[in-house]
C-alpha positions, 0 to 999 in steps of 0.5 A: 413913846413918839408916835410916828409911821417910820421903822426904826430899832430900838436897843433897850437896856435891861435890869442885871438882877434889881428890877429897881433898874429899870427905866420909865423908858424902859417901860414906856417902850415894852408898852409902846413897841409894834414888836418886842423880840427877846433874847428869852419870851420867857424872861421876858414875860417875867421882866413885864410882870414884875413892871406891872406893864402889858407888852402890847406888841407882838413878841418874837424871840433872838437870840443867838441861834435864830437871830440869823433866820429872823432878822430878815423878818423883822427888818420887813418890819421895819419896812411896813414902820415897825418900831421894834425893840431888842431886850436881851436877858439882862445889860444893853444888846448888843454886847456879846447879846443878840442884836449887832446882827439886826442893828446892821442889818437895819442901818444897811437897810436905811432904818435909824437905830437907837436906844434906851441906855439900860445897865452893862453888866460891863462898865458895872464890873470895870466900876466895882473892880477898883482898876484902872478905868480910863483905858479897857477892853472888852473880849467878851467870853473866850473860847470854851476849849483851854487850848485856844483859851490859852492861845487868845489869851497869849495874845492877850499877855502883854495887853496895858489896859485893863481886860474885860471878860464873860466867863460861864460857870462852869469854865470860870476856875479853868479860865482863871488858871490859864489866865494866872499860868499865862499872864502871871500869878500875880495880876490882879484880877475881880471875879465879880457875879451875880451883879445888882442881885441879892448874893452879889459878890466880888471878889479882888484877889490875884488870878493864882488865887481867884484860880484857887477860890473858884476850884473849891467854890464852884460859884453859880450865877451870872460872871465878869471878870476884870483883870488888870492889864501887862503891867509897863516894861522899863526901858531896856538900859543901852550901853553905855556909848549909845547913851553918851552918844544921845545926850551928845545928839542932844546938846547938838540940837540945840539942848544944854549938856545939864538939859541933854542928861536930865533927858536921856536919865528919864528917857531909859530909867537912869539915875541923873548921876549915872549919865553924868558919870558916864558924860564927865567920866 
């Protein structure tokens, strides 16, 4: 770590489960940071022990529940020139984990924020899913109660991008059942359990089949769910007179009749010969 007298926050990506995924920067930062804000101090101690690293700075707990109270203390440490490292139980801080509140407070106070990137359950599950990954939406945890969860899923039912969720094991069966009921039984989904760990499990199936599996098997561990986006809806076929008018409008704008017929057929997903028959009928 480059020595500096300027306080700053470092978000540190921790292994999801496989200690071999720990970076050299993770080791360096844990050893040299002035303050390490950990989601679970016991897990941090185990991580440091497994890495053969001695945490050199002050260790404080920083989790959902105490982050509002703890954040001003950490900003005060930044004002004193401290390097404050934030580490969660696994993955990147601020992604459905503690960190966002401190990032916002540090930026508002004028302190720099940087990262030592590491594993992320979101992108790991997305890459493993086999579903489209060029555009996706991360939703984190859905609401805990069934009615609120179904309400949120209804808002997402028409989302065309791939969806990524976190879910607790005791709620996974109900969550998948609600996905099937709201998105349709045949919507493709992937359950990623215990990523990078000894008992890693990836299940790819329809939402309905995965819901039945979860109800039957009661899976345990940390779970990420990836759901395929809503299929594109075909354009509604306009009335015949509207199709003729669309061709005529393109001709008036300078297109040849042949090109105008082709363009209208493509726009509405209609066979070219059908449009041709309407125009020449």
